[in-house]
Backbone as a chain_set.jsonl record, in Angstrom:
{"seq": "MSIKTSKTVHEDDWRNIKKDYTFLKKNKDISERMALLINFFKRVKPRKMLDIGCGSGYLGYLIKRMDMDRDLIIKGFDISEYAISQITSYDKTYLLDIDKKDIPEESDYFDMVVCGEVLEHIYDVDHCLDEIKRVLKPGGKAIITTPNFSYWKYRIVCLFGGIPSITKDPRHIRNFNHNFLFSKCSGKDFDVTYSVREKKDPLTKILGIIFSKMVVLTLTKREK", "coords": {"N": [[0.852, -1.19, 0.0], [0.666, 2.133, -0.965], [1.982, 5.148, 0.449], [0.24, 8.105, 0.954], [0.984, 11.376, -0.141], [1.163, 14.992, -0.042], [1.535, 15.727, -2.687], [0.726, 13.393, -4.167], [-1.953, 13.197, -3.433], [-3.069, 15.484, -4.603], [-2.441, 14.903, -7.235], [-4.023, 12.643, -7.745], [-6.522, 13.863, -7.543], [-6.618, 15.563, -9.792], [-6.259, 13.744, -11.885], [-8.388, 11.933, -11.634], [-10.769, 13.255, -10.973], [-10.98, 16.082, -11.695], [-10.768, 15.987, -14.571], [-11.046, 17.302, -17.032], [-11.922, 20.437, -18.672], [-14.654, 20.44, -18.764], [-15.744, 19.409, -16.391], [-14.864, 21.426, -14.61], [-16.206, 23.651, -15.59], [-18.86, 23.005, -15.055], [-18.964, 22.961, -12.306], [-20.25, 24.762, -9.694], [-19.056, 26.336, -7.63], [-16.432, 26.661, -8.596], [-16.923, 27.999, -10.997], [-18.013, 30.401, -10.065], [-15.8, 31.407, -8.719], [-13.977, 31.716, -10.83], [-15.252, 33.727, -12.302], [-15.045, 35.85, -10.512], [-12.233, 36.168, -10.402], [-11.656, 36.801, -13.046], [-12.998, 39.238, -13.32], [-11.435, 40.747, -11.594], [-9.029, 40.664, -13.001], [-9.773, 42.188, -15.238], [-10.006, 44.679, -14.063], [-7.402, 45.221, -13.129], [-5.796, 44.935, -15.408], [-3.295, 43.59, -16.257], [0.083, 43.232, -17.579], [1.799, 41.207, -17.161], [1.198, 38.192, -15.638], [0.945, 35.968, -12.873], [-0.09, 32.74, -12.035], [-0.692, 31.057, -9.262], [-0.683, 27.723, -8.207], [-2.035, 26.762, -10.479], [-3.354, 24.611, -11.564], [-4.935, 22.894, -14.193], [-4.866, 25.03, -15.856], [-7.226, 26.491, -16.334], [-8.151, 29.082, -15.711], [-6.343, 30.774, -17.114], [-6.934, 29.921, -19.686], [-9.582, 30.86, -19.994], [-9.13, 33.614, -19.774], [-7.331, 34.145, -21.909], [-8.94, 33.468, -24.029], [-10.805, 35.452, -23.872], [-9.318, 37.833, -23.846], [-7.478, 39.101, -26.327], [-5.023, 40.252, -26.479], [-1.805, 40.276, -27.549], [0.444, 40.888, -26.133], [0.134, 40.128, -23.539], [1.354, 38.234, -20.889], [1.136, 35.157, -19.361], [1.992, 33.181, -16.701], [2.348, 30.103, -14.866], [2.168, 27.728, -12.135], [2.049, 24.446, -10.628], [1.497, 21.76, -8.253], [0.777, 19.371, -9.283], [1.701, 17.101, -11.677], [0.196, 15.956, -13.731], [-1.894, 17.845, -14.074], [-0.457, 20.109, -14.97], [0.432, 19.127, -17.402], [-1.784, 19.332, -19.007], [-2.119, 21.933, -19.796], [-2.464, 24.483, -22.205], [-2.704, 27.147, -22.792], [-1.025, 28.935, -21.479], [1.922, 31.03, -21.231], [4.189, 30.152, -19.981], [4.8, 27.344, -17.97], [5.317, 25.386, -15.011], [6.318, 22.665, -12.895], [5.945, 22.75, -9.445], [6.425, 22.675, -5.948], [5.347, 24.743, -3.658], [5.767, 24.677, -0.977], [8.278, 23.715, -0.697], [10.103, 25.014, -2.326], [11.326, 28.173, -3.639], [9.615, 30.547, -5.763], [10.555, 30.354, -9.082], [11.139, 32.957, -10.367], [11.889, 36.332, -11.414], [12.441, 38.999, -9.06], [10.093, 41.632, -8.359], [8.546, 41.521, -10.759], [5.953, 40.737, -11.781], [2.742, 42.127, -12.667], [0.411, 41.275, -11.616], [-0.76, 38.782, -9.394], [-2.287, 35.673, -8.934], [-3.782, 33.764, -6.443], [-5.651, 31.475, -5.994], [-7.71, 29.629, -3.959], [-5.596, 28.133, -2.739], [-3.907, 28.505, -0.47], [-5.011, 27.019, 1.616], [-4.083, 24.532, 1.116], [-1.399, 24.324, 1.682], [1.542, 24.098, 3.799], [3.453, 26.046, 4.646], [2.437, 28.958, 4.837], [3.366, 31.543, 5.249], [5.754, 31.617, 3.794], [4.763, 31.393, 1.166], [3.277, 33.792, 0.952], [5.347, 35.635, 1.291], [6.801, 35.123, -1.038], [4.951, 35.838, -2.976], [4.852, 38.589, -2.534], [7.489, 39.223, -3.162], [7.781, 38.647, -5.955], [5.962, 40.346, -7.11], [5.585, 43.492, -8.761], [6.38, 46.75, -7.427], [3.487, 48.323, -6.347], [2.038, 46.442, -7.681], [-0.646, 43.983, -7.867], [-2.293, 41.445, -5.961], [-4.572, 38.735, -5.771], [-6.244, 36.83, -3.421], [-7.906, 33.891, -2.556], [-9.764, 31.813, -0.341], [-11.523, 28.978, 1.085], [-14.15, 29.82, 3.383], [-14.024, 29.273, 6.675], [-15.742, 30.178, 8.589], [-18.221, 30.288, 7.492], [-21.776, 30.22, 7.422], [-23.173, 27.753, 7.118], [-21.227, 25.872, 7.716], [-20.818, 26.458, 10.37], [-23.23, 25.633, 11.518], [-23.138, 22.902, 11.023], [-20.975, 22.204, 12.664], [-22.088, 22.927, 15.123], [-23.961, 20.962, 15.56], [-22.395, 18.794, 16.018], [-21.083, 17.809, 13.81], [-18.668, 17.529, 11.055], [-17.393, 19.983, 8.974], [-17.483, 20.032, 5.373], [-15.2, 21.118, 4.132], [-13.204, 20.58, 5.913], [-13.103, 17.861, 5.843], [-12.008, 17.376, 3.397], [-9.301, 15.795, 1.936], [-7.186, 17.165, 0.84], [-6.983, 19.561, 2.095], [-5.207, 21.283, 4.523], [-5.235, 23.387, 6.185], [-7.317, 25.912, 7.715], [-9.184, 28.877, 7.074], [-10.577, 32.054, 7.995], [-12.141, 35.292, 7.445], [-10.906, 37.152, 9.251], [-8.555, 35.828, 10.101], [-7.096, 35.364, 7.715], [-6.845, 37.985, 6.832], [-5.23, 39.084, 8.865], [-2.886, 37.609, 8.491], [-2.032, 38.455, 5.944], [-1.837, 41.228, 6.269], [0.257, 41.349, 8.013], [2.399, 41.099, 6.378], [3.085, 43.468, 5.281], [1.532, 44.285, 3.127], [-0.799, 46.399, 1.42], [-4.038, 46.003, 2.15], [-6.498, 45.997, 0.019], [-9.063, 45.204, -0.587], [-11.6, 43.738, 1.151], [-13.928, 42.048, 3.314], [-13.719, 43.402, 5.649], [-13.475, 46.047, 5.055], [-15.95, 47.118, 4.766], [-18.102, 49.626, 5.909], [-20.421, 49.628, 7.399], [-21.291, 48.025, 10.341], [-23.113, 45.854, 10.513], [-23.122, 44.891, 7.897], [-20.508, 43.986, 7.727], [-20.544, 41.846, 9.557], [-22.504, 40.166, 8.432], [-21.276, 39.62, 6.001], [-19.002, 38.177, 6.791], [-20.201, 35.918, 7.87], [-21.966, 34.917, 5.881], [-20.538, 34.697, 3.539], [-19.19, 32.319, 1.451], [-16.669, 32.168, 0.628], [-13.452, 33.47, 1.319], [-12.081, 36.509, 0.362], [-9.372, 38.427, -0.559], [-7.769, 41.33, -1.7], [-4.594, 42.41, -2.491], [-2.058, 44.915, -2.357], [1.192, 45.562, -3.345], [3.374, 47.537, -1.578], [4.779, 50.639, -2.627], [8.259, 51.222, -3.193]], "CA": [[0.0, 0.0, 0.0], [1.487, 3.35, -1.067], [1.685, 6.215, 1.407], [-0.168, 9.32, 0.252], [1.639, 12.641, 0.187], [0.439, 16.142, -0.58], [1.627, 15.67, -4.148], [-0.079, 12.317, -4.735], [-3.363, 13.513, -3.2], [-3.46, 16.423, -5.655], [-2.331, 14.203, -8.514], [-5.233, 11.828, -7.867], [-7.651, 14.776, -7.733], [-6.632, 16.028, -11.182], [-6.376, 12.614, -12.817], [-9.621, 11.156, -11.487], [-11.966, 14.079, -10.764], [-10.95, 17.283, -12.55], [-10.087, 15.468, -15.755], [-11.056, 18.255, -18.135], [-12.597, 21.705, -18.397], [-16.099, 20.212, -18.649], [-16.034, 19.309, -14.952], [-14.634, 22.731, -13.991], [-17.263, 24.554, -16.047], [-20.133, 22.637, -14.437], [-18.882, 23.132, -10.859], [-20.752, 26.096, -9.366], [-18.072, 27.088, -6.838], [-15.312, 27.01, -9.47], [-17.407, 29.001, -11.95], [-18.127, 31.672, -9.348], [-14.446, 31.896, -8.447], [-13.401, 32.166, -12.096], [-15.876, 35.016, -12.631], [-14.437, 36.823, -9.609], [-10.847, 36.388, -10.805], [-11.664, 37.48, -14.344], [-13.36, 40.64, -13.056], [-10.243, 41.37, -11.021], [-8.107, 40.817, -14.128], [-10.24, 43.313, -16.05], [-9.715, 45.917, -13.327], [-5.957, 45.436, -13.022], [-5.227, 45.002, -16.766], [-1.857, 43.315, -16.141], [0.856, 42.797, -18.742], [2.432, 39.952, -16.756], [0.387, 37.608, -14.566], [1.344, 34.659, -12.35], [-1.186, 31.957, -11.464], [-0.152, 30.105, -8.294], [-1.606, 26.59, -8.118], [-2.852, 27.003, -11.675], [-4.072, 23.414, -11.999], [-4.852, 22.603, -15.621], [-4.82, 26.277, -16.617], [-8.567, 26.915, -16.737], [-8.253, 30.545, -15.626], [-5.624, 31.341, -18.244], [-7.709, 29.589, -20.882], [-10.706, 31.788, -20.068], [-8.604, 34.964, -20.008], [-6.778, 34.242, -23.263], [-10.071, 33.421, -24.971], [-11.498, 36.734, -23.764], [-8.384, 38.922, -24.086], [-6.64, 38.714, -27.456], [-3.81, 41.063, -26.452], [-0.648, 39.399, -27.736], [1.518, 41.266, -25.203], [-0.162, 39.57, -22.223], [2.128, 37.047, -20.518], [0.595, 34.428, -18.216], [2.789, 32.049, -16.25], [1.692, 29.405, -13.778], [2.774, 26.486, -11.654], [1.19, 23.603, -9.799], [2.173, 20.595, -7.682], [0.343, 18.187, -10.027], [2.309, 16.919, -12.997], [-0.873, 15.724, -14.702], [-2.577, 19.113, -14.346], [0.438, 20.937, -15.78], [0.526, 18.547, -18.753], [-3.001, 19.657, -19.752], [-2.165, 23.367, -20.088], [-2.089, 24.891, -23.563], [-2.923, 28.578, -22.996], [-0.087, 29.767, -20.736], [3.193, 31.293, -21.896], [5.2, 29.333, -19.311], [4.295, 26.603, -16.813], [6.301, 24.486, -14.43], [5.954, 21.874, -11.72], [6.577, 23.348, -8.26], [5.826, 22.563, -4.618], [5.674, 26.016, -3.023], [6.205, 24.393, 0.391], [9.666, 23.261, -0.692], [10.992, 25.849, -3.135], [10.918, 29.523, -4.011], [9.115, 30.694, -7.128], [11.715, 30.646, -9.932], [10.896, 34.145, -11.18], [12.586, 37.533, -10.96], [11.75, 39.881, -8.121], [9.483, 42.843, -8.931], [8.335, 41.19, -12.173], [4.555, 40.597, -12.205], [1.751, 43.154, -12.339], [-0.718, 40.645, -10.928], [-0.591, 37.388, -8.957], [-3.515, 35.004, -8.502], [-3.583, 32.639, -5.531], [-7.043, 31.099, -5.772], [-7.943, 28.35, -3.277], [-4.291, 27.477, -2.65], [-3.299, 28.577, 0.86], [-5.52, 25.958, 2.491], [-3.418, 23.286, 0.744], [0.044, 24.349, 1.933], [1.972, 24.194, 5.193], [4.184, 27.281, 4.938], [1.693, 30.086, 4.271], [4.215, 32.737, 5.291], [6.679, 31.547, 2.651], [3.998, 31.689, -0.039], [2.976, 35.225, 0.947], [6.616, 36.331, 1.064], [7.146, 34.958, -2.441], [4.02, 36.68, -3.735], [5.314, 39.977, -2.409], [8.785, 39.375, -3.846], [7.68, 38.635, -7.421], [5.118, 41.451, -7.555], [6.165, 44.819, -8.917], [5.817, 47.753, -6.514], [2.188, 48.742, -6.856], [1.355, 45.29, -8.255], [-1.763, 43.505, -7.062], [-2.544, 40.006, -5.841], [-5.881, 38.361, -5.243], [-6.162, 35.559, -2.697], [-9.185, 33.361, -2.087], [-9.773, 30.538, 0.373], [-12.829, 28.702, 1.685], [-14.396, 30.528, 4.631], [-14.385, 28.326, 7.732], [-16.809, 30.775, 9.4], [-19.457, 30.261, 6.703], [-22.859, 29.865, 8.337], [-23.519, 26.331, 7.029], [-20.196, 25.121, 8.438], [-21.075, 26.698, 11.799], [-24.357, 24.792, 11.93], [-22.641, 21.523, 11.037], [-20.18, 22.051, 13.892], [-22.997, 23.052, 16.266], [-24.653, 19.68, 15.766], [-21.423, 17.729, 16.206], [-20.55, 17.308, 12.548], [-17.413, 18.072, 10.542], [-17.651, 20.635, 7.686], [-16.923, 19.364, 4.198], [-13.858, 21.613, 3.812], [-12.274, 19.923, 6.822], [-13.011, 16.465, 5.418], [-11.247, 17.308, 2.143], [-7.941, 15.343, 2.271], [-6.193, 18.106, 0.313], [-6.956, 20.748, 2.941], [-4.449, 21.118, 5.759], [-5.433, 24.603, 6.975], [-8.604, 26.589, 7.589], [-9.113, 30.332, 7.187], [-11.747, 32.915, 7.88], [-11.739, 36.632, 7.027], [-9.989, 37.795, 10.195], [-7.27, 35.135, 10.132], [-6.362, 35.637, 6.476], [-6.525, 39.417, 6.835], [-4.087, 39.324, 9.76], [-1.716, 37.013, 7.854], [-1.59, 39.293, 4.827], [-1.458, 42.543, 6.786], [1.56, 41.201, 8.651], [3.436, 41.07, 5.339], [3.228, 44.834, 4.768], [0.691, 44.578, 1.972], [-2.001, 47.189, 1.614], [-5.196, 45.164, 1.862], [-7.358, 46.967, -0.656], [-10.441, 44.743, -0.659], [-11.989, 42.633, 2.016], [-15.182, 42.316, 4.004], [-13.428, 44.302, 6.752], [-13.546, 47.424, 4.598], [-17.328, 47.587, 4.837], [-18.247, 50.574, 7.016], [-21.575, 49.255, 8.205], [-20.973, 46.84, 11.156], [-23.984, 44.73, 10.178], [-22.648, 44.361, 6.622], [-19.301, 43.226, 8.035], [-20.918, 40.59, 10.21], [-23.196, 39.327, 7.457], [-20.286, 39.183, 5.016], [-18.154, 37.151, 7.398], [-20.994, 34.718, 8.111], [-22.658, 34.39, 4.712], [-19.632, 34.513, 2.406], [-18.61, 30.984, 1.442], [-15.276, 32.316, 0.234], [-12.707, 34.64, 1.785], [-11.414, 37.15, -0.774], [-8.568, 39.601, -0.239], [-6.939, 41.901, -2.751], [-3.422, 42.995, -1.854], [-1.207, 45.758, -3.174], [2.568, 45.673, -2.852], [3.687, 48.941, -1.341], [5.85, 51.236, -3.423], [9.52, 51.337, -2.453]], "C": [[0.891, 1.244, 0.0], [1.03, 4.388, -0.056], [1.366, 7.489, 0.642], [0.599, 10.525, 0.775], [0.787, 13.77, -0.369], [0.413, 16.103, -2.099], [0.708, 14.607, -4.74], [-1.571, 12.556, -4.536], [-3.869, 14.466, -4.285], [-3.406, 15.772, -7.033], [-3.574, 13.361, -8.764], [-6.453, 12.697, -8.17], [-7.755, 15.21, -9.196], [-6.814, 14.886, -12.173], [-7.77, 11.984, -12.806], [-10.89, 11.983, -11.351], [-12.007, 15.255, -11.733], [-10.251, 16.962, -13.875], [-10.003, 16.475, -16.889], [-11.853, 19.491, -17.759], [-14.11, 21.54, -18.263], [-16.516, 20.145, -17.19], [-15.931, 20.683, -14.299], [-15.75, 23.709, -14.348], [-18.579, 24.28, -15.338], [-20.142, 22.842, -12.922], [-19.223, 24.578, -10.492], [-19.71, 26.932, -8.62], [-16.905, 27.541, -7.706], [-15.726, 28.1, -10.451], [-17.519, 30.375, -11.295], [-16.752, 32.268, -9.07], [-13.787, 32.411, -9.726], [-13.964, 33.532, -12.494], [-15.273, 36.133, -11.785], [-13.022, 37.177, -10.068], [-10.758, 37.117, -12.141], [-12.045, 38.947, -14.186], [-12.182, 41.403, -12.464], [-9.204, 41.623, -12.116], [-8.492, 42.024, -14.981], [-9.942, 44.648, -15.385], [-8.226, 46.229, -13.332], [-5.309, 45.649, -14.387], [-3.716, 44.739, -16.755], [-1.224, 42.997, -17.5], [1.501, 41.44, -18.457], [1.697, 39.412, -15.536], [0.935, 36.248, -14.176], [0.149, 33.997, -11.68], [-0.589, 30.866, -10.578], [-1.154, 28.973, -8.088], [-2.578, 26.616, -9.283], [-3.642, 25.796, -12.136], [-3.857, 23.164, -13.477], [-4.973, 23.852, -16.488], [-6.164, 26.815, -17.065], [-8.705, 28.436, -16.73], [-7.557, 31.199, -16.815], [-6.331, 31.087, -19.563], [-8.852, 30.574, -21.068], [-10.229, 33.205, -20.388], [-8.095, 35.121, -21.43], [-7.891, 34.206, -24.312], [-10.797, 34.761, -25.007], [-10.611, 37.891, -24.203], [-7.384, 38.487, -25.158], [-5.345, 39.52, -27.533], [-2.583, 40.149, -26.512], [0.48, 39.706, -26.748], [1.304, 40.695, -23.805], [0.64, 38.291, -22.004], [1.505, 36.423, -19.274], [1.506, 33.245, -17.92], [2.065, 31.374, -15.09], [2.448, 28.166, -13.355], [1.801, 25.74, -10.768], [2.013, 22.427, -9.287], [1.85, 19.326, -8.468], [0.956, 18.149, -11.423], [1.247, 16.712, -14.074], [-1.566, 17.024, -15.074], [-1.736, 19.992, -15.272], [0.491, 20.439, -17.225], [-0.685, 18.895, -19.621], [-3.043, 21.107, -20.241], [-1.685, 23.659, -21.5], [-2.098, 26.412, -23.737], [-1.883, 29.477, -22.327], [1.222, 29.943, -21.516], [4.331, 30.49, -21.275], [4.54, 28.644, -18.122], [5.402, 25.705, -16.282], [5.739, 23.804, -13.187], [6.681, 22.452, -10.513], [5.754, 23.073, -7.012], [6.258, 23.797, -3.844], [6.094, 25.833, -1.572], [7.689, 24.056, 0.456], [10.626, 24.201, -1.414], [10.427, 27.253, -3.322], [10.359, 29.511, -5.428], [10.286, 31.105, -8.03], [11.461, 31.792, -10.91], [11.646, 35.329, -10.573], [11.758, 38.273, -9.916], [11.179, 41.074, -8.872], [9.134, 42.655, -10.413], [6.861, 41.256, -12.597], [3.697, 41.792, -11.787], [0.635, 42.576, -11.471], [-0.368, 39.199, -10.592], [-1.94, 36.867, -8.484], [-3.139, 33.829, -7.612], [-4.974, 32.173, -5.092], [-7.202, 29.707, -5.193], [-6.662, 27.518, -3.219], [-3.776, 27.416, -1.214], [-3.773, 27.475, 1.799], [-4.848, 24.613, 2.22], [-1.95, 23.223, 1.152], [0.349, 24.532, 3.415], [2.544, 25.575, 5.508], [3.522, 28.467, 4.245], [2.554, 31.342, 4.223], [5.189, 32.763, 4.118], [5.967, 31.911, 1.356], [3.703, 33.18, -0.144], [4.235, 36.052, 0.701], [7.019, 36.27, -0.407], [6.215, 35.779, -3.346], [4.486, 38.128, -3.707], [6.61, 40.198, -3.19], [8.616, 39.498, -5.357], [6.777, 39.735, -7.97], [5.94, 42.718, -7.742], [5.636, 45.728, -7.814], [4.532, 48.316, -7.125], [1.401, 47.622, -7.5], [0.312, 44.731, -7.31], [-1.871, 41.98, -7.088], [-3.96, 39.805, -5.331], [-5.765, 36.968, -4.652], [-7.566, 35.15, -2.281], [-8.951, 32.052, -1.352], [-11.215, 30.237, 0.785], [-12.938, 29.41, 3.037], [-14.886, 29.565, 5.71], [-15.517, 28.857, 8.61], [-18.142, 30.856, 8.655], [-20.584, 29.642, 7.535], [-23.227, 28.376, 8.291], [-22.5, 25.467, 7.777], [-20.385, 25.282, 9.945], [-22.178, 25.784, 12.311], [-23.928, 23.325, 11.996], [-21.849, 21.257, 12.31], [-21.07, 22.07, 15.136], [-23.666, 21.725, 16.594], [-23.683, 18.496, 15.771], [-20.83, 17.152, 14.937], [-19.22, 17.956, 12.182], [-17.694, 18.691, 9.179], [-16.908, 19.946, 6.541], [-15.505, 19.837, 3.882], [-12.803, 20.982, 4.713], [-12.084, 18.454, 6.438], [-12.155, 16.297, 4.166], [-9.8, 16.933, 2.45], [-6.852, 16.277, 1.759], [-6.006, 19.306, 1.237], [-6.207, 20.47, 4.239], [-4.551, 22.341, 6.664], [-6.842, 25.141, 6.763], [-8.419, 28.083, 7.813], [-10.51, 30.923, 7.31], [-11.235, 34.32, 7.548], [-10.684, 37.235, 7.949], [-8.601, 37.155, 10.181], [-6.448, 35.438, 8.879], [-5.963, 37.109, 6.392], [-5.296, 39.697, 7.686], [-2.803, 38.755, 9.172], [-1.145, 37.938, 6.782], [-1.144, 40.672, 5.295], [-0.086, 42.493, 7.437], [2.709, 41.155, 7.674], [3.621, 42.434, 4.684], [2.565, 45.05, 3.414], [-0.337, 45.628, 2.374], [-3.172, 46.316, 1.208], [-6.282, 46.08, 1.312], [-8.789, 46.501, -0.84], [-10.636, 43.586, 0.299], [-13.288, 43.006, 2.691], [-14.96, 43.298, 5.152], [-13.522, 45.766, 6.343], [-14.962, 47.986, 4.645], [-17.517, 48.457, 6.078], [-19.392, 50.205, 7.948], [-21.259, 47.983, 8.994], [-21.821, 45.621, 10.809], [-23.542, 44.077, 8.875], [-21.39, 43.526, 6.822], [-19.65, 41.85, 8.588], [-21.576, 39.645, 9.217], [-22.225, 38.786, 6.41], [-19.431, 38.058, 5.546], [-18.915, 35.837, 7.56], [-21.51, 34.086, 6.824], [-21.779, 34.265, 3.458], [-19.008, 33.119, 2.488], [-17.106, 31.034, 1.17], [-14.687, 33.575, 0.86], [-11.952, 35.208, 0.591], [-10.661, 38.384, -0.281], [-7.801, 40.039, -1.478], [-5.822, 42.689, -2.089], [-2.643, 43.838, -2.849], [0.166, 45.825, -2.549], [2.927, 47.141, -2.742], [4.861, 49.414, -2.184], [7.096, 51.379, -2.561], [9.807, 52.788, -2.131]], "O": [[1.761, 1.391, 0.857], [-0.157, 4.494, 0.253], [2.136, 7.906, -0.223], [0.827, 10.666, 1.977], [-0.19, 13.533, -1.08], [-0.604, 16.408, -2.721], [-0.011, 14.875, -5.702], [-2.375, 12.159, -5.379], [-4.961, 14.281, -4.821], [-4.236, 16.062, -7.895], [-4.117, 13.364, -9.869], [-7.314, 12.311, -8.959], [-8.843, 15.224, -9.769], [-7.467, 15.062, -13.201], [-8.271, 11.553, -13.845], [-11.984, 11.469, -11.587], [-12.958, 15.402, -12.5], [-9.263, 17.599, -14.238], [-9.017, 16.509, -17.624], [-12.394, 19.58, -16.657], [-14.778, 22.411, -17.706], [-17.515, 20.746, -16.793], [-16.806, 21.069, -13.523], [-16.187, 24.497, -13.509], [-19.334, 25.207, -15.05], [-21.212, 22.892, -12.315], [-18.551, 25.508, -10.937], [-19.505, 28.102, -8.943], [-16.436, 28.672, -7.575], [-14.958, 29.027, -10.706], [-17.163, 31.388, -11.897], [-16.558, 33.48, -9.172], [-13.11, 33.439, -9.701], [-13.225, 34.394, -12.97], [-15.022, 37.231, -12.283], [-12.658, 38.352, -10.115], [-9.88, 37.957, -12.338], [-11.472, 39.809, -14.853], [-11.96, 42.568, -12.794], [-8.575, 42.681, -12.146], [-7.625, 42.794, -15.397], [-9.657, 45.635, -16.064], [-7.833, 47.381, -13.518], [-4.381, 46.448, -14.517], [-2.942, 45.585, -17.203], [-1.896, 42.558, -18.433], [1.723, 40.635, -19.362], [1.586, 40.096, -14.518], [1.343, 35.465, -15.034], [-0.538, 34.61, -10.862], [-0.049, 29.877, -11.074], [-2.332, 29.22, -7.827], [-3.79, 26.506, -9.1], [-4.508, 25.92, -13.001], [-2.727, 23.216, -13.963], [-5.158, 23.758, -17.701], [-6.243, 27.521, -18.07], [-9.307, 29.012, -17.637], [-8.125, 32.085, -17.455], [-6.328, 31.939, -20.452], [-9.071, 31.072, -22.172], [-10.853, 33.911, -21.18], [-8.392, 36.117, -22.09], [-7.786, 34.844, -25.36], [-11.337, 35.158, -26.039], [-11.081, 38.824, -24.854], [-6.549, 37.613, -24.923], [-4.646, 39.473, -28.546], [-2.364, 39.34, -25.61], [1.37, 38.879, -26.547], [2.203, 40.772, -22.967], [0.609, 37.379, -22.83], [1.363, 37.089, -18.248], [1.759, 32.41, -18.789], [1.259, 32.006, -14.408], [3.259, 27.623, -14.106], [0.856, 26.315, -10.229], [3.086, 22.131, -9.812], [2.552, 18.322, -8.346], [0.751, 19.051, -12.236], [1.373, 17.221, -15.187], [-1.804, 17.286, -16.253], [-2.249, 20.55, -16.241], [0.583, 21.236, -18.158], [-0.621, 18.766, -20.843], [-3.922, 21.464, -21.025], [-0.649, 23.159, -21.94], [-1.561, 26.92, -24.721], [-1.866, 30.679, -22.59], [1.577, 29.111, -22.351], [5.317, 30.18, -21.943], [3.811, 29.275, -17.357], [6.308, 25.314, -17.018], [4.822, 24.3, -12.532], [7.899, 22.628, -10.55], [4.531, 23.22, -7.02], [7.409, 23.891, -3.419], [6.709, 26.727, -0.99], [8.293, 24.101, 1.528], [11.827, 24.188, -1.147], [9.226, 27.488, -3.184], [10.601, 28.578, -6.194], [10.94, 32.112, -7.759], [11.555, 31.618, -12.125], [11.99, 35.332, -9.391], [10.531, 38.181, -9.897], [11.716, 41.48, -9.903], [9.401, 43.539, -11.228], [6.556, 41.782, -13.667], [3.888, 42.381, -10.723], [-0.001, 43.29, -10.696], [0.238, 38.488, -11.394], [-2.646, 37.534, -7.728], [-2.296, 33.006, -7.969], [-5.412, 32.44, -3.973], [-6.874, 28.716, -5.845], [-6.65, 26.348, -3.602], [-3.262, 26.382, -0.787], [-3.028, 27.043, 2.679], [-5.013, 23.667, 2.99], [-1.312, 22.183, 0.989], [-0.468, 25.047, 4.179], [2.174, 26.199, 6.502], [3.985, 28.926, 3.201], [2.479, 32.115, 3.268], [5.418, 33.813, 3.519], [6.508, 32.655, 0.537], [3.861, 33.769, -1.213], [4.194, 37.053, -0.014], [7.52, 37.25, -0.959], [6.648, 36.34, -4.353], [4.51, 38.804, -4.735], [6.796, 41.247, -3.807], [9.239, 40.359, -5.979], [6.818, 40.029, -9.165], [6.871, 42.986, -6.983], [4.538, 45.495, -7.31], [4.513, 48.732, -8.284], [0.231, 47.802, -7.837], [0.364, 44.966, -6.103], [-1.581, 41.328, -8.092], [-4.477, 40.61, -4.556], [-5.258, 36.045, -5.291], [-8.321, 35.948, -1.727], [-8.055, 31.282, -1.696], [-12.044, 31.146, 0.83], [-11.944, 29.575, 3.744], [-16.024, 29.097, 5.664], [-16.181, 28.083, 9.3], [-19.094, 31.447, 9.164], [-20.374, 28.668, 8.257], [-23.56, 27.797, 9.325], [-22.858, 24.463, 8.392], [-20.139, 24.348, 10.707], [-22.076, 25.226, 13.404], [-24.31, 22.599, 12.914], [-22.021, 20.223, 12.956], [-20.835, 21.323, 16.086], [-23.905, 21.407, 17.758], [-24.082, 17.351, 15.56], [-20.15, 16.126, 14.974], [-18.712, 18.816, 12.902], [-18.19, 17.994, 8.295], [-15.844, 19.357, 6.733], [-14.686, 19.047, 3.413], [-11.641, 20.863, 4.324], [-11.024, 17.877, 6.681], [-11.637, 15.212, 3.903], [-9.122, 17.676, 3.16], [-5.707, 16.186, 2.202], [-4.986, 19.991, 1.168], [-6.536, 19.533, 4.966], [-4.021, 22.342, 7.775], [-7.479, 24.854, 5.75], [-7.604, 28.503, 8.634], [-11.488, 30.372, 6.804], [-10.031, 34.518, 7.387], [-9.679, 37.768, 7.479], [-7.591, 37.856, 10.24], [-5.256, 35.731, 8.965], [-4.868, 37.435, 5.932], [-4.417, 40.458, 7.28], [-1.737, 39.351, 9.332], [0.061, 38.173, 6.722], [-0.176, 41.222, 4.771], [0.651, 43.478, 7.418], [3.871, 41.17, 8.08], [4.254, 42.532, 3.633], [2.994, 45.907, 2.641], [-0.701, 45.727, 3.546], [-3.285, 45.929, 0.045], [-6.904, 46.84, 2.054], [-9.653, 47.298, -1.208], [-9.919, 42.587, 0.251], [-13.704, 44.163, 2.643], [-15.903, 43.96, 5.587], [-13.638, 46.639, 7.203], [-15.15, 49.2, 4.57], [-17.131, 48.061, 7.177], [-19.324, 50.451, 9.152], [-20.983, 46.95, 8.385], [-21.326, 44.493, 10.806], [-23.578, 42.853, 8.75], [-21.213, 42.491, 6.18], [-19.122, 40.83, 8.144], [-21.245, 38.461, 9.167], [-22.336, 37.637, 5.983], [-19.162, 37.089, 4.837], [-18.336, 34.762, 7.405], [-21.498, 32.864, 6.684], [-22.242, 33.775, 2.427], [-18.369, 32.781, 3.484], [-16.374, 30.083, 1.442], [-15.343, 34.615, 0.923], [-11.26, 34.473, -0.115], [-11.245, 39.273, 0.338], [-7.254, 39.213, -2.209], [-6.072, 43.534, -1.229], [-2.577, 43.517, -4.036], [0.299, 46.113, -1.36], [2.798, 47.897, -3.706], [5.815, 48.671, -2.418], [7.009, 51.624, -1.358], [10.825, 53.093, -1.51]]}, "num_chains": 1, "name": "protein.A"}
């Protein structure tokens, strides 16, 4: 019997479940996240973009199909060899375990970094955030999303003695909510430019933290 590692768990996920874009397109949570990331892309209008944990390159595929600008450069990496082998739309891709190595890119290079549903899969979150800050240009922007452990349905499951689905997922080794992720990112000297915490109305803040299934933060690397 083989011992499962972080790499093999993700490899199995891409080979046996997320086999092609048809599955990704039909998944409601993935579709909602892609729409969010594409809207962010439209706002930032980057020339150089890095997709951390890019999987099979679905985000880049959607962007390249929508944006025909030949000067746009999209790079990405993932821990799954199978997922990387499926990518056709990116300018450069490579196999990388962010828990073990630095991102092999120049400092101050990218206008935009995407880290969508990745942090919950890695051990060294601080290293990942440090690398995001390093490869971003001053003034560059990153968008980070994770599942929200404080989501109201997960709270009810816990209240009645159950275990939320995100905790049962064998790929997930960490849990985040808005406050925890905000504090992690703020501690890295980013300007947090979008989050539920920015809402001025206290009731809106509370409702956002409880009813948002996803934590979303947009970060800006401070100018030197």
